[in-house]
C-alpha positions, 0 to 999 in steps of 0.5 A: 542507441535505443532507450526504453521508458516506462510511461503510465496512463489510462486507456481511453478507447481502443486507439487512445492512451492518455499519458500521466506525463508528457514525453517531449524527448521521444519522437517518431515510431514507438512500440507500446506494450500495455499491461494492467496496473494494480490499484495503488495501495493507500499509505498507512495511517501512521504516515498520513495522520497527525500525532493527535489524529493517530492517538484518537484513531488508536484509542477508538480502535482500543475502545472497539474491543470487548473489555470482557475478553480474557487476558493471556496469563504471563506464563503464556507469553514466556519463550518456553511456552511459545517454543515448546522445544526449548 
């Protein structure tokens, strides 16, 4: 019975791929298909910062906005103004 595994690694030269993890349970000839992998995306700040750091970052973001910008009137936020056909 043949099994397939997805292994991740880095191409070092035209004949060498350095694997991220060892694969001791597979021996003998193998077929390798190589494809580029998109860079890993960073985790959202809300998952990586402590509550205090998140609060500080959020307030810094708030303070970065121009306080003189006009605020939308309440009627602009009503359902009737968002969905014209209702």
